[in-house]
All heavy atoms as a GROMACS GRO file, in nm:
protein
  583
    1MET      N    1  25.201  -7.199   3.961
    1MET     CA    2  25.227  -7.066   3.909
    1MET      C    3  25.371  -7.022   3.942
    1MET      O    4  25.430  -7.070   4.038
    1MET     CB    5  25.134  -6.965   3.970
    1MET     CG    6  25.010  -6.932   3.894
    1MET     SD    7  25.035  -6.881   3.728
    1MET     CE    8  24.883  -6.940   3.659
    2MET      N    9  25.420  -6.931   3.864
    2MET     CA   10  25.553  -6.875   3.882
    2MET      C   11  25.562  -6.811   4.022
    2MET      O   12  25.472  -6.741   4.063
    2MET     CB   13  25.575  -6.772   3.774
    2MET     CG   14  25.719  -6.733   3.753
    2MET     SD   15  25.740  -6.608   3.620
    2MET     CE   16  25.655  -6.684   3.483
    3SER      N   17  25.671  -6.839   4.092
    3SER     CA   18  25.686  -6.784   4.226
    3SER      C   19  25.716  -6.636   4.217
    3SER      O   20  25.768  -6.585   4.119
    3SER     CB   21  25.799  -6.857   4.300
    3SER     OG   22  25.924  -6.818   4.246
    4TRP      N   23  25.688  -6.567   4.326
    4TRP     CA   24  25.720  -6.423   4.333
    4TRP      C   25  25.870  -6.401   4.324
    4TRP      O   26  25.915  -6.304   4.268
    4TRP     CB   27  25.663  -6.360   4.464
    4TRP     CG   28  25.515  -6.344   4.455
    4TRP    CD1   29  25.420  -6.409   4.528
    4TRP    CD2   30  25.442  -6.260   4.368
    4TRP    NE1   31  25.297  -6.370   4.491
    4TRP    CE2   32  25.306  -6.279   4.395
    4TRP    CE3   33  25.479  -6.167   4.270
    4TRP    CZ2   34  25.207  -6.207   4.327
    4TRP    CZ3   35  25.380  -6.098   4.202
    4TRP    CH2   36  25.246  -6.119   4.230
    5LYS      N   37  25.948  -6.498   4.378
    5LYS     CA   38  26.092  -6.487   4.369
    5LYS      C   39  26.135  -6.484   4.220
    5LYS      O   40  26.218  -6.405   4.183
    5LYS     CB   41  26.159  -6.603   4.445
    5LYS     CG   42  26.307  -6.602   4.438
    5LYS     CD   43  26.368  -6.718   4.514
    5LYS     CE   44  26.518  -6.718   4.503
    5LYS     NZ   45  26.581  -6.832   4.568
    6THR      N   46  26.078  -6.575   4.144
    6THR     CA   47  26.113  -6.581   3.998
    6THR      C   48  26.067  -6.455   3.928
    6THR      O   49  26.142  -6.399   3.846
    6THR     CB   50  26.050  -6.707   3.935
    6THR    OG1   51  26.098  -6.820   4.004
    6THR    CG2   52  26.085  -6.716   3.789
    7ILE      N   53  25.945  -6.406   3.955
    7ILE     CA   54  25.899  -6.284   3.894
    7ILE      C   55  25.992  -6.170   3.927
    7ILE      O   56  26.030  -6.094   3.838
    7ILE     CB   57  25.753  -6.249   3.944
    7ILE    CG1   58  25.656  -6.356   3.892
    7ILE    CG2   59  25.715  -6.109   3.900
    7ILE    CD1   60  25.518  -6.344   3.955
    8ASN      N   61  26.032  -6.159   4.051
    8ASN     CA   62  26.122  -6.053   4.094
    8ASN      C   63  26.259  -6.065   4.024
    8ASN      O   64  26.319  -5.966   3.989
    8ASN     CB   65  26.139  -6.051   4.246
    8ASN     CG   66  26.018  -5.991   4.315
    8ASN    OD1   67  25.952  -5.904   4.258
    8ASN    ND2   68  25.988  -6.040   4.434
    9GLN      N   69  26.307  -6.186   4.010
    9GLN     CA   70  26.433  -6.208   3.944
    9GLN      C   71  26.427  -6.165   3.795
    9GLN      O   72  26.517  -6.097   3.744
    9GLN     CB   73  26.479  -6.354   3.951
    9GLN     CG   74  26.522  -6.394   4.089
    9GLN     CD   75  26.552  -6.544   4.099
    9GLN    OE1   76  26.495  -6.624   4.026
    9GLN    NE2   77  26.642  -6.580   4.187
   10ILE      N   78  26.319  -6.201   3.730
   10ILE     CA   79  26.300  -6.167   3.589
   10ILE      C   80  26.290  -6.014   3.574
   10ILE      O   81  26.358  -5.954   3.488
   10ILE     CB   82  26.177  -6.238   3.530
   10ILE    CG1   83  26.204  -6.388   3.518
   10ILE    CG2   84  26.138  -6.180   3.395
   10ILE    CD1   85  26.081  -6.470   3.487
   11LEU      N   86  26.206  -5.952   3.654
   11LEU     CA   87  26.185  -5.806   3.642
   11LEU      C   88  26.312  -5.731   3.686
   11LEU      O   89  26.347  -5.627   3.629
   11LEU     CB   90  26.063  -5.764   3.722
   11LEU     CG   91  25.929  -5.820   3.674
   11LEU    CD1   92  25.817  -5.776   3.763
   11LEU    CD2   93  25.904  -5.782   3.526
   12GLY      N   94  26.381  -5.783   3.787
   12GLY     CA   95  26.503  -5.720   3.831
   12GLY      C   96  26.611  -5.725   3.725
   12GLY      O   97  26.681  -5.624   3.699
   13LEU      N   98  26.624  -5.839   3.659
   13LEU     CA   99  26.719  -5.852   3.552
   13LEU      C  100  26.684  -5.755   3.436
   13LEU      O  101  26.772  -5.690   3.380
   13LEU     CB  102  26.724  -5.995   3.500
   13LEU     CG  103  26.821  -6.028   3.389
   13LEU    CD1  104  26.964  -5.992   3.425
   13LEU    CD2  105  26.810  -6.174   3.350
   14ALA      N  106  26.557  -5.747   3.406
   14ALA     CA  107  26.514  -5.655   3.298
   14ALA      C  108  26.544  -5.508   3.332
   14ALA      O  109  26.573  -5.429   3.244
   14ALA     CB  110  26.363  -5.674   3.270
   15ALA      N  111  26.541  -5.477   3.460
   15ALA     CA  112  26.568  -5.338   3.503
   15ALA      C  113  26.714  -5.299   3.483
   15ALA      O  114  26.740  -5.181   3.460
   15ALA     CB  115  26.532  -5.320   3.652
   16VAL      N  116  26.803  -5.395   3.486
   16VAL     CA  117  26.945  -5.363   3.475
   16VAL      C  118  27.005  -5.406   3.340
   16VAL      O  119  27.118  -5.371   3.308
   16VAL     CB  120  27.027  -5.425   3.590
   16VAL    CG1  121  26.982  -5.365   3.722
   16VAL    CG2  122  27.021  -5.573   3.590
   17ASP      N  123  26.930  -5.484   3.263
   17ASP     CA  124  26.981  -5.535   3.137
   17ASP      C  125  26.884  -5.498   3.025
   17ASP      O  126  26.786  -5.565   3.004
   17ASP     CB  127  26.999  -5.688   3.147
   17ASP     CG  128  27.060  -5.751   3.023
   17ASP    OD1  129  27.044  -5.696   2.913
   17ASP    OD2  130  27.123  -5.856   3.039
   18LYS      N  131  26.916  -5.391   2.955
   18LYS     CA  132  26.826  -5.340   2.851
   18LYS      C  133  26.803  -5.437   2.738
   18LYS      O  134  26.695  -5.445   2.682
   18LYS     CB  135  26.879  -5.206   2.796
   18LYS     CG  136  26.872  -5.095   2.901
   18LYS     CD  137  26.892  -4.958   2.841
   18LYS     CE  138  26.899  -4.849   2.944
   18LYS     NZ  139  26.787  -4.841   3.032
   19GLU      N  140  26.905  -5.515   2.704
   19GLU     CA  141  26.891  -5.617   2.600
   19GLU      C  142  26.788  -5.721   2.639
   19GLU      O  143  26.701  -5.760   2.560
   19GLU     CB  144  27.026  -5.685   2.577
   19GLU     CG  145  27.071  -5.683   2.433
   19GLU     CD  146  27.206  -5.749   2.418
   19GLU    OE1  147  27.213  -5.874   2.423
   19GLU    OE2  148  27.302  -5.672   2.403
   20PHE      N  149  26.799  -5.768   2.766
   20PHE     CA  150  26.703  -5.866   2.816
   20PHE      C  151  26.563  -5.806   2.817
   20PHE      O  152  26.466  -5.872   2.781
   20PHE     CB  153  26.744  -5.913   2.955
   20PHE     CG  154  26.645  -6.008   3.019
   20PHE    CD1  155  26.620  -6.133   2.964
   20PHE    CD2  156  26.575  -5.971   3.130
   20PHE    CE1  157  26.528  -6.221   3.021
   20PHE    CE2  158  26.482  -6.056   3.192
   20PHE     CZ  159  26.458  -6.182   3.137
   21ALA      N  160  26.551  -5.680   2.861
   21ALA     CA  161  26.422  -5.614   2.866
   21ALA      C  162  26.359  -5.607   2.729
   21ALA      O  163  26.238  -5.634   2.716
   21ALA     CB  164  26.438  -5.473   2.924
   22GLN      N  165  26.434  -5.572   2.629
   22GLN     CA  166  26.378  -5.567   2.492
   22GLN      C  167  26.336  -5.705   2.445
   22GLN      O  168  26.233  -5.720   2.382
   22GLN     CB  169  26.483  -5.506   2.396
   22GLN     CG  170  26.504  -5.359   2.414
   22GLN     CD  171  26.374  -5.280   2.403
   22GLN    OE1  172  26.298  -5.296   2.306
   22GLN    NE2  173  26.347  -5.192   2.498
   23ALA      N  174  26.418  -5.807   2.474
   23ALA     CA  175  26.383  -5.944   2.436
   23ALA      C  176  26.259  -5.990   2.508
   23ALA      O  177  26.173  -6.058   2.451
   23ALA     CB  178  26.503  -6.038   2.466
   24LEU      N  179  26.246  -5.948   2.636
   24LEU     CA  180  26.129  -5.984   2.716
   24LEU      C  181  26.001  -5.929   2.656
   24LEU      O  182  25.897  -5.992   2.658
   24LEU     CB  183  26.152  -5.934   2.858
   24LEU     CG  184  26.065  -5.991   2.971
   24LEU    CD1  185  26.073  -6.141   2.976
   24LEU    CD2  186  26.109  -5.931   3.103
   25LEU      N  187  26.010  -5.809   2.601
   25LEU     CA  188  25.893  -5.744   2.540
   25LEU      C  189  25.856  -5.811   2.406
   25LEU      O  190  25.737  -5.820   2.370
   25LEU     CB  191  25.917  -5.596   2.517
   25LEU     CG  192  25.923  -5.511   2.646
   25LEU    CD1  193  25.971  -5.371   2.614
   25LEU    CD2  194  25.788  -5.509   2.715
   26LYS      N  195  25.956  -5.859   2.334
   26LYS     CA  196  25.930  -5.919   2.201
   26LYS      C  197  25.898  -6.068   2.206
   26LYS      O  198  25.804  -6.113   2.142
   26LYS     CB  199  26.053  -5.896   2.111
   26LYS     CG  200  26.075  -5.752   2.075
   26LYS     CD  201  26.199  -5.734   1.988
   26LYS     CE  202  26.224  -5.588   1.961
   26LYS     NZ  203  26.350  -5.567   1.894
   27GLU      N  204  25.979  -6.143   2.277
   27GLU     CA  205  25.962  -6.288   2.287
   27GLU      C  206  25.986  -6.329   2.432
   27GLU      O  207  26.092  -6.380   2.467
   27GLU     CB  208  26.064  -6.357   2.196
   27GLU     CG  209  26.045  -6.333   2.048
   27GLU     CD  210  25.927  -6.406   1.993
   27GLU    OE1  211  25.884  -6.508   2.051
   27GLU    OE2  212  25.874  -6.359   1.890
   28PRO      N  213  25.886  -6.308   2.518
   28PRO     CA  214  25.907  -6.326   2.660
   28PRO      C  215  25.950  -6.469   2.703
   28PRO      O  216  26.043  -6.482   2.783
   28PRO     CB  217  25.776  -6.288   2.723
   28PRO     CG  218  25.675  -6.287   2.615
   28PRO     CD  219  25.750  -6.264   2.489
   29VAL      N  220  25.891  -6.570   2.647
   29VAL     CA  221  25.924  -6.707   2.686
   29VAL      C  222  26.067  -6.738   2.646
   29VAL      O  223  26.149  -6.790   2.726
   29VAL     CB  224  25.825  -6.810   2.628
   29VAL    CG1  225  25.870  -6.951   2.657
   29VAL    CG2  226  25.687  -6.786   2.686
   30ALA      N  227  26.102  -6.710   2.522
   30ALA     CA  228  26.238  -6.734   2.476
   30ALA      C  229  26.340  -6.655   2.556
   30ALA      O  230  26.449  -6.707   2.589
   30ALA     CB  231  26.251  -6.701   2.327
   31ALA      N  232  26.307  -6.533   2.592
   31ALA     CA  233  26.402  -6.446   2.667
   31ALA      C  234  26.431  -6.504   2.806
   31ALA      O  235  26.546  -6.512   2.846
   31ALA     CB  236  26.344  -6.306   2.681
   32VAL      N  237  26.326  -6.549   2.878
   32VAL     CA  238  26.348  -6.600   3.011
   32VAL      C  239  26.417  -6.739   3.005
   32VAL      O  240  26.504  -6.767   3.087
   32VAL     CB  241  26.221  -6.603   3.098
   32VAL    CG1  242  26.169  -6.464   3.122
   32VAL    CG2  243  26.115  -6.690   3.040
   33GLN      N  244  26.382  -6.820   2.908
   33GLN     CA  245  26.444  -6.950   2.897
   33GLN      C  246  26.593  -6.934   2.856
   33GLN      O  247  26.677  -7.010   2.907
   33GLN     CB  248  26.372  -7.037   2.794
   33GLN     CG  249  26.237  -7.083   2.845
   33GLN     CD  250  26.158  -7.164   2.747
   33GLN    OE1  251  26.176  -7.153   2.628
   33GLN    NE2  252  26.068  -7.247   2.798
   34ALA      N  253  26.626  -6.836   2.776
   34ALA     CA  254  26.765  -6.811   2.737
   34ALA      C  255  26.849  -6.773   2.857
   34ALA      O  256  26.971  -6.794   2.856
   34ALA     CB  257  26.771  -6.703   2.631
   35ARG      N  258  26.787  -6.717   2.959
   35ARG     CA  259  26.858  -6.676   3.080
   35ARG      C  260  26.852  -6.784   3.189
   35ARG      O  261  26.891  -6.764   3.302
   35ARG     CB  262  26.803  -6.546   3.136
   35ARG     CG  263  26.828  -6.428   3.047
   35ARG     CD  264  26.978  -6.410   3.028
   35ARG     NE  265  27.006  -6.296   2.940
   35ARG     CZ  266  27.056  -6.179   2.984
   35ARG    NH1  267  27.084  -6.165   3.110
   35ARG    NH2  268  27.077  -6.084   2.899
   36GLY      N  269  26.800  -6.901   3.151
   36GLY     CA  270  26.805  -7.016   3.245
   36GLY      C  271  26.687  -7.033   3.335
   36GLY      O  272  26.687  -7.121   3.420
   37PHE      N  273  26.585  -6.952   3.317
   37PHE     CA  274  26.461  -6.968   3.399
   37PHE      C  275  26.385  -7.087   3.343
   37PHE      O  276  26.362  -7.096   3.222
   37PHE     CB  277  26.376  -6.842   3.395
   37PHE     CG  278  26.438  -6.725   3.462
   37PHE    CD1  279  26.502  -6.628   3.390
   37PHE    CD2  280  26.432  -6.710   3.599
   37PHE    CE1  281  26.558  -6.515   3.449
   37PHE    CE2  282  26.491  -6.599   3.662
   37PHE     CZ  283  26.553  -6.504   3.587
   38GLN      N  284  26.342  -7.175   3.432
   38GLN     CA  285  26.260  -7.290   3.393
   38GLN      C  286  26.115  -7.257   3.414
   38GLN      O  287  26.076  -7.222   3.528
   38GLN     CB  288  26.300  -7.413   3.475
   38GLN     CG  289  26.446  -7.452   3.459
   38GLN     CD  290  26.480  -7.495   3.319
   38GLN    OE1  291  26.404  -7.569   3.257
   38GLN    NE2  292  26.592  -7.448   3.266
   39LEU      N  293  26.033  -7.266   3.308
   39LEU     CA  294  25.890  -7.236   3.317
   39LEU      C  295  25.807  -7.359   3.293
   39LEU      O  296  25.839  -7.440   3.203
   39LEU     CB  297  25.852  -7.128   3.216
   39LEU     CG  298  25.928  -6.994   3.225
   39LEU    CD1  299  25.883  -6.905   3.109
   39LEU    CD2  300  25.904  -6.926   3.358
   40THR      N  301  25.699  -7.368   3.366
   40THR     CA  302  25.603  -7.476   3.338
   40THR      C  303  25.524  -7.439   3.211
   40THR      O  304  25.524  -7.322   3.170
   40THR     CB  305  25.504  -7.491   3.454
   40THR    OG1  306  25.423  -7.374   3.462
   40THR    CG2  307  25.574  -7.517   3.585
   41PRO      N  308  25.457  -7.534   3.151
   41PRO     CA  309  25.374  -7.502   3.033
   41PRO      C  310  25.270  -7.390   3.064
   41PRO      O  311  25.244  -7.304   2.983
   41PRO     CB  312  25.308  -7.634   2.997
   41PRO     CG  313  25.403  -7.737   3.045
   41PRO     CD  314  25.462  -7.680   3.172
   42GLU      N  315  25.211  -7.394   3.184
   42GLU     CA  316  25.114  -7.293   3.222
   42GLU      C  317  25.179  -7.154   3.234
   42GLU      O  318  25.125  -7.054   3.188
   42GLU     CB  319  25.049  -7.326   3.357
   42GLU     CG  320  24.955  -7.223   3.410
   42GLU     CD  321  24.829  -7.201   3.325
   42GLU    OE1  322  24.800  -7.279   3.233
   42GLU    OE2  323  24.758  -7.102   3.352
   43GLU      N  324  25.298  -7.148   3.292
   43GLU     CA  325  25.370  -7.021   3.302
   43GLU      C  326  25.409  -6.968   3.163
   43GLU      O  327  25.397  -6.849   3.136
   43GLU     CB  328  25.499  -7.041   3.386
   43GLU     CG  329  25.466  -7.066   3.532
   43GLU     CD  330  25.587  -7.118   3.611
   43GLU    OE1  331  25.689  -7.155   3.552
   43GLU    OE2  332  25.575  -7.119   3.735
   44GLN      N  333  25.450  -7.063   3.074
   44GLN     CA  334  25.479  -7.021   2.937
   44GLN      C  335  25.357  -6.964   2.867
   44GLN      O  336  25.364  -6.863   2.798
   44GLN     CB  337  25.532  -7.142   2.858
   44GLN     CG  338  25.668  -7.188   2.900
   44GLN     CD  339  25.713  -7.309   2.823
   44GLN    OE1  340  25.675  -7.332   2.709
   44GLN    NE2  341  25.796  -7.391   2.887
   45ARG      N  342  25.242  -7.028   2.891
   45ARG     CA  343  25.117  -6.979   2.832
   45ARG      C  344  25.082  -6.839   2.879
   45ARG      O  345  25.051  -6.749   2.800
   45ARG     CB  346  25.001  -7.076   2.862
   45ARG     CG  347  24.869  -7.035   2.800
   45ARG     CD  348  24.751  -7.109   2.858
   45ARG     NE  349  24.728  -7.076   2.998
   45ARG     CZ  350  24.673  -6.963   3.041
   45ARG    NH1  351  24.643  -6.865   2.958
   45ARG    NH2  352  24.653  -6.943   3.170
   46VAL      N  353  25.092  -6.816   3.010
   46VAL     CA  354  25.061  -6.685   3.067
   46VAL      C  355  25.159  -6.580   3.016
   46VAL      O  356  25.118  -6.476   2.968
   46VAL     CB  357  25.066  -6.693   3.223
   46VAL    CG1  358  25.059  -6.551   3.281
   46VAL    CG2  359  24.949  -6.775   3.276
   47LEU      N  360  25.286  -6.612   3.019
   47LEU     CA  361  25.387  -6.514   2.979
   47LEU      C  362  25.376  -6.483   2.829
   47LEU      O  363  25.383  -6.366   2.790
   47LEU     CB  364  25.526  -6.569   3.010
   47LEU     CG  365  25.642  -6.470   3.002
   47LEU    CD1  366  25.619  -6.349   3.093
   47LEU    CD2  367  25.770  -6.538   3.041
   48SER      N  368  25.350  -6.584   2.748
   48SER     CA  369  25.340  -6.558   2.603
   48SER      C  370  25.211  -6.483   2.568
   48SER      O  371  25.204  -6.418   2.463
   48SER     CB  372  25.349  -6.688   2.525
   48SER     OG  373  25.237  -6.770   2.553
   49GLY      N  374  25.114  -6.486   2.657
   49GLY     CA  375  24.989  -6.416   2.630
   49GLY      C  376  24.989  -6.270   2.670
   49GLY      O  377  24.890  -6.197   2.647
   50ILE      N  378  25.097  -6.227   2.732
   50ILE     CA  379  25.105  -6.089   2.774
   50ILE      C  380  25.171  -6.005   2.666
   50ILE      O  381  25.284  -6.035   2.622
   50ILE     CB  382  25.187  -6.074   2.905
   50ILE    CG1  383  25.110  -6.143   3.019
   50ILE    CG2  384  25.210  -5.928   2.941
   50ILE    CD1  385  25.184  -6.150   3.150
   51SER      N  386  25.103  -5.901   2.621
   51SER     CA  387  25.157  -5.810   2.523
   51SER      C  388  25.172  -5.673   2.590
   51SER      O  389  25.076  -5.623   2.650
   51SER     CB  390  25.063  -5.798   2.402
   51SER     OG  391  25.111  -5.706   2.312
   52ALA      N  392  25.291  -5.616   2.583
   52ALA     CA  393  25.316  -5.487   2.651
   52ALA      C  394  25.408  -5.403   2.564
   52ALA      O  395  25.492  -5.456   2.492
   52ALA     CB  396  25.373  -5.509   2.786
   53SER      N  397  25.394  -5.273   2.575
   53SER     CA  398  25.478  -5.182   2.494
   53SER      C  399  25.604  -5.139   2.570
   53SER      O  400  25.696  -5.088   2.511
   53SER     CB  401  25.399  -5.061   2.453
   53SER     OG  402  25.349  -4.994   2.568
   54ASP      N  403  25.605  -5.153   2.704
   54ASP     CA  404  25.723  -5.120   2.782
   54ASP      C  405  25.726  -5.205   2.906
   54ASP      O  406  25.635  -5.281   2.937
   54ASP     CB  407  25.723  -4.971   2.816
   54ASP     CG  408  25.604  -4.923   2.895
   54ASP    OD1  409  25.550  -5.004   2.975
   54ASP    OD2  410  25.563  -4.808   2.882
   55MET      N  411  25.837  -5.193   2.981
   55MET     CA  412  25.856  -5.278   3.099
   55MET      C  413  25.757  -5.248   3.210
   55MET      O  414  25.716  -5.337   3.282
   55MET     CB  415  26.000  -5.265   3.150
   55MET     CG  416  26.101  -5.342   3.066
   55MET     SD  417  26.055  -5.515   3.034
   55MET     CE  418  26.042  -5.578   3.200
   56HIS      N  419  25.719  -5.123   3.225
   56HIS     CA  420  25.619  -5.089   3.328
   56HIS      C  421  25.490  -5.167   3.299
   56HIS      O  422  25.433  -5.231   3.391
   56HIS     CB  423  25.595  -4.940   3.335
   56HIS     CG  424  25.487  -4.903   3.430
   56HIS    ND1  425  25.503  -4.912   3.566
   56HIS    CD2  426  25.360  -4.860   3.409
   56HIS    CE1  427  25.391  -4.875   3.625
   56HIS    NE2  428  25.302  -4.844   3.534
   57GLU      N  429  25.443  -5.161   3.176
   57GLU     CA  430  25.319  -5.229   3.140
   57GLU      C  431  25.335  -5.381   3.155
   57GLU      O  432  25.245  -5.448   3.206
   57GLU     CB  433  25.280  -5.193   2.996
   57GLU     CG  434  25.149  -5.254   2.952
   57GLU     CD  435  25.111  -5.223   2.810
   57GLU    OE1  436  25.184  -5.148   2.740
   57GLU    OE2  437  25.008  -5.274   2.764
   58LEU      N  438  25.448  -5.434   3.113
   58LEU     CA  439  25.470  -5.577   3.126
   58LEU      C  440  25.469  -5.619   3.274
   58LEU      O  441  25.408  -5.717   3.309
   58LEU     CB  442  25.605  -5.616   3.064
   58LEU     CG  443  25.638  -5.766   3.076
   58LEU    CD1  444  25.558  -5.846   2.974
   58LEU    CD2  445  25.783  -5.790   3.059
   59SER      N  446  25.532  -5.542   3.359
   59SER     CA  447  25.537  -5.570   3.502
   59SER      C  448  25.395  -5.575   3.560
   59SER      O  449  25.358  -5.668   3.631
   59SER     CB  450  25.617  -5.464   3.579
   59SER     OG  451  25.746  -5.460   3.536
   60GLN      N  452  25.316  -5.473   3.525
   60GLN     CA  453  25.180  -5.465   3.578
   60GLN      C  454  25.093  -5.583   3.527
   60GLN      O  455  25.022  -5.644   3.608
   60GLN     CB  456  25.115  -5.333   3.538
   60GLN     CG  457  25.181  -5.213   3.601
   60GLN     CD  458  25.179  -5.220   3.751
   60GLN    OE1  459  25.078  -5.242   3.816
   60GLN    NE2  460  25.297  -5.205   3.813
   61ARG      N  461  25.105  -5.615   3.402
   61ARG     CA  462  25.025  -5.723   3.346
   61ARG      C  463  25.069  -5.856   3.402
   61ARG      O  464  24.985  -5.942   3.431
   61ARG     CB  465  25.033  -5.720   3.195
   61ARG     CG  466  24.987  -5.586   3.142
   61ARG     CD  467  24.891  -5.580   3.029
   61ARG     NE  468  24.808  -5.694   3.002
   61ARG     CZ  469  24.791  -5.746   2.881
   61ARG    NH1  470  24.851  -5.692   2.777
   61ARG    NH2  471  24.711  -5.846   2.862
   62LEU      N  472  25.198  -5.877   3.419
   62LEU     CA  473  25.249  -6.001   3.474
   62LEU      C  474  25.198  -6.021   3.618
   62LEU      O  475  25.151  -6.128   3.653
   62LEU     CB  476  25.401  -5.998   3.472
   62LEU     CG  477  25.474  -6.128   3.514
   62LEU    CD1  478  25.437  -6.244   3.426
   62LEU    CD2  479  25.624  -6.106   3.512
   63ILE      N  480  25.204  -5.917   3.698
   63ILE     CA  481  25.156  -5.925   3.836
   63ILE      C  482  25.007  -5.951   3.836
   63ILE      O  483  24.958  -6.034   3.914
   63ILE     CB  484  25.194  -5.798   3.915
   63ILE    CG1  485  25.348  -5.796   3.935
   63ILE    CG2  486  25.117  -5.790   4.047
   63ILE    CD1  487  25.403  -5.664   3.983
   64GLN      N  488  24.930  -5.885   3.752
   64GLN     CA  489  24.786  -5.909   3.748
   64GLN      C  490  24.752  -6.050   3.709
   64GLN      O  491  24.661  -6.110   3.765
   64GLN     CB  492  24.722  -5.811   3.646
   64GLN     CG  493  24.714  -5.668   3.690
   64GLN     CD  494  24.667  -5.575   3.582
   64GLN    OE1  495  24.652  -5.617   3.467
   64GLN    NE2  496  24.642  -5.452   3.616
   65GLU      N  497  24.825  -6.106   3.615
   65GLU     CA  498  24.796  -6.241   3.567
   65GLU      C  499  24.837  -6.346   3.672
   65GLU      O  500  24.772  -6.450   3.678
   65GLU     CB  501  24.874  -6.267   3.438
   65GLU     CG  502  24.818  -6.195   3.320
   65GLU     CD  503  24.685  -6.250   3.273
   65GLU    OE1  504  24.659  -6.372   3.288
   65GLU    OE2  505  24.603  -6.172   3.224
   66LEU      N  506  24.942  -6.323   3.743
   66LEU     CA  507  24.999  -6.427   3.828
   66LEU      C  508  24.970  -6.416   3.977
   66LEU      O  509  24.994  -6.508   4.052
   66LEU     CB  510  25.150  -6.434   3.807
   66LEU     CG  511  25.191  -6.469   3.665
   66LEU    CD1  512  25.342  -6.466   3.653
   66LEU    CD2  513  25.138  -6.607   3.628
   67ARG      N  514  24.913  -6.301   4.020
   67ARG     CA  515  24.886  -6.288   4.165
   67ARG      C  516  24.773  -6.381   4.204
   67ARG      O  517  24.684  -6.411   4.122
   67ARG     CB  518  24.852  -6.146   4.201
   67ARG     CG  519  24.716  -6.099   4.150
   67ARG     CD  520  24.687  -5.960   4.200
   67ARG     NE  521  24.563  -5.920   4.139
   67ARG     CZ  522  24.521  -5.797   4.131
   67ARG    NH1  523  24.597  -5.700   4.177
   67ARG    NH2  524  24.409  -5.767   4.075
   68PRO      N  525  24.772  -6.424   4.327
   68PRO     CA  526  24.663  -6.509   4.374
   68PRO      C  527  24.531  -6.432   4.369
   68PRO      O  528  24.530  -6.312   4.374
   68PRO     CB  529  24.699  -6.540   4.519
   68PRO     CG  530  24.844  -6.507   4.530
   68PRO     CD  531  24.872  -6.401   4.426
   69SER      N  532  24.425  -6.501   4.362
   69SER     CA  533  24.292  -6.444   4.358
   69SER      C  534  24.243  -6.411   4.497
   69SER      O  535  24.173  -6.492   4.560
   69SER     CB  536  24.194  -6.536   4.286
   69SER     OG  537  24.234  -6.560   4.156
   70TRP      N  538  24.286  -6.302   4.548
   70TRP     CA  539  24.243  -6.259   4.682
   70TRP      C  540  24.130  -6.157   4.667
   70TRP      O  541  24.125  -6.080   4.574
   70TRP     CB  542  24.357  -6.190   4.754
   70TRP     CG  543  24.468  -6.282   4.789
   70TRP    CD1  544  24.463  -6.414   4.822
   70TRP    CD2  545  24.608  -6.248   4.797
   70TRP    NE1  546  24.587  -6.462   4.849
   70TRP    CE2  547  24.679  -6.363   4.834
   70TRP    CE3  548  24.678  -6.127   4.776
   70TRP    CZ2  549  24.817  -6.365   4.849
   70TRP    CZ3  550  24.816  -6.131   4.792
   70TRP    CH2  551  24.885  -6.246   4.830
   71PRO      N  552  24.036  -6.156   4.762
   71PRO     CA  553  23.931  -6.052   4.754
   71PRO      C  554  23.995  -5.914   4.770
   71PRO      O  555  24.096  -5.898   4.840
   71PRO     CB  556  23.843  -6.083   4.877
   71PRO     CG  557  23.899  -6.203   4.945
   71PRO     CD  558  24.026  -6.243   4.874
   72ASP      N  559  23.937  -5.820   4.702
   72ASP     CA  560  23.985  -5.681   4.713
   72ASP      C  561  23.964  -5.633   4.858
   72ASP      O  562  23.865  -5.659   4.919
   72ASP     CB  563  23.907  -5.588   4.621
   72ASP     CG  564  23.945  -5.611   4.476
   72ASP    OD1  565  24.062  -5.650   4.451
   72ASP    OD2  566  23.859  -5.591   4.390
   73GLN      N  567  24.067  -5.565   4.907
   73GLN     CA  568  24.057  -5.506   5.041
   73GLN      C  569  24.079  -5.358   5.031
   73GLN      O  570  24.176  -5.311   4.981
   73GLN     CB  571  24.169  -5.569   5.131
   73GLN     CG  572  24.149  -5.718   5.149
   73GLN     CD  573  24.261  -5.778   5.237
   73GLN    OE1  574  24.347  -5.709   5.284
   73GLN    NE2  575  24.252  -5.907   5.256
   74ASP      N  576  23.982  -5.285   5.080
   74ASP     CA  577  23.990  -5.136   5.078
   74ASP      C  578  24.041  -5.080   5.206
   74ASP      O  579  24.026  -5.132   5.308
   74ASP     CB  580  23.854  -5.077   5.045
   74ASP     CG  581  23.814  -5.111   4.900
   74ASP    OD1  582  23.902  -5.117   4.813
   74ASP    OD2  583  23.693  -5.134   4.877
   0.00000   0.00000   0.00000
């Protein structure tokens, strides 16, 4: 799975680069690959399966999809 470092780099870049953020919402795999991020086929599948209307939603969905399966802790 995509490392947290990579997720943070992608989301951090999207926070400061509006063009990248828009590309990430429209064509996420192409957007990250264009910026030099190397994704495994599984990471590409997960990223391409996320549909979001804004960066907040994309961030939340990406984290939900990629976080480890830990038991909920209250």
